[in-house]
C-alpha positions as CSV (number, residue, x, y, z in Angstrom):
1,M,18.7,32.1,3.5
2,I,21.9,32.4,1.7
3,H,21.7,34.3,-1.7
4,A,24.0,34.3,-4.5
5,D,25.5,37.6,-5.4
6,H,23.4,37.6,-8.7
7,T,20.3,37.6,-6.8
8,Y,21.3,41.3,-5.6
9,L,21.7,42.6,-9.1
10,D,18.4,44.4,-8.9
11,H,18.2,44.7,-5.2
12,P,18.1,47.6,-2.7
13,L,21.3,46.4,-1.2
14,T,23.2,46.3,-4.4
15,G,25.6,49.4,-3.5
16,S,26.0,48.0,0.1
17,L,27.4,44.7,-1.6
18,A,30.4,46.6,-3.4
19,S,31.4,48.4,-0.3
20,G,31.6,45.5,2.1
21,D,31.1,48.0,5.1
22,V,27.8,46.3,6.4
23,R,28.2,43.5,8.7
24,G,26.0,40.2,7.3
25,I,25.9,41.6,3.9
26,G,24.1,39.2,1.7
27,A,22.3,37.3,4.4
28,E,18.5,37.7,5.1
29,L,17.4,36.4,8.1
30,H,13.7,35.7,7.4
31,L,11.2,35.6,10.2
32,H,8.3,33.6,8.8
33,G,5.0,34.1,10.1
34,L,5.7,37.4,11.6
35,D,3.4,40.3,10.5
36,P,5.7,42.6,8.3
37,D,3.5,45.8,8.8
38,G,3.8,45.5,12.6
39,A,7.4,44.7,12.5
40,E,7.9,47.6,10.4
41,A,6.1,50.0,12.7
42,R,7.9,48.9,15.8
43,A,11.2,49.1,13.8
44,R,10.5,52.6,12.8
45,A,9.9,53.5,16.4
46,L,13.0,52.2,17.4
47,G,14.9,53.9,14.7
48,Y,16.2,51.1,12.6
49,I,16.6,51.5,8.7
50,I,13.7,50.5,6.8
51,L,15.4,49.2,3.6
52,A,12.0,48.4,1.8
53,G,8.5,48.9,3.5
54,S,5.9,46.1,3.7
55,I,4.6,45.1,0.3
56,D,2.9,41.9,-1.4
57,K,5.7,40.1,-3.5
58,P,4.8,38.1,-6.5
59,H,6.2,35.0,-4.9
60,G,3.1,35.0,-2.3
61,L,4.5,36.9,0.6
62,R,4.1,40.1,2.2
63,E,7.4,41.2,3.6
64,C,9.6,44.4,4.4
65,Y,13.2,44.5,5.0
66,I,14.7,46.0,8.2
67,I,18.4,46.8,9.2
68,D,19.0,46.7,12.9
69,A,21.6,48.6,14.8
70,D,24.4,45.9,14.0
71,G,23.7,46.1,10.4
72,Y,21.8,42.7,10.2
73,L,18.9,42.4,7.5
74,W,15.7,41.0,9.0
75,V,12.8,40.1,6.6
76,P,9.3,39.3,8.5
77,D,7.0,37.9,6.2
78,R,3.7,36.1,5.9
79,P,1.6,34.4,3.2
80,I,-0.4,37.0,1.1
81,E,-4.2,36.3,2.1
82,V,-6.1,35.6,-1.0
83,T,-9.7,36.4,-1.0
84,P,-12.0,34.2,-3.3
């Protein structure tokens, strides 16, 4: 998914966009269907940066933001389970 710059005006990456020091800045590599809580736990154990922990988002997905050792932003997500 490629986002326009204005998408990041109120996003945790805003400061990184200005400097241009991070590889792949502005690209979010989504991993649809991957449990974000499990991915976050594994990423923490490996020492990766957790930009934003697992949370339910208004657009219907639970997701987290993980920056790997090369500076790429990975977003594991899954649909929020709705109980009737």
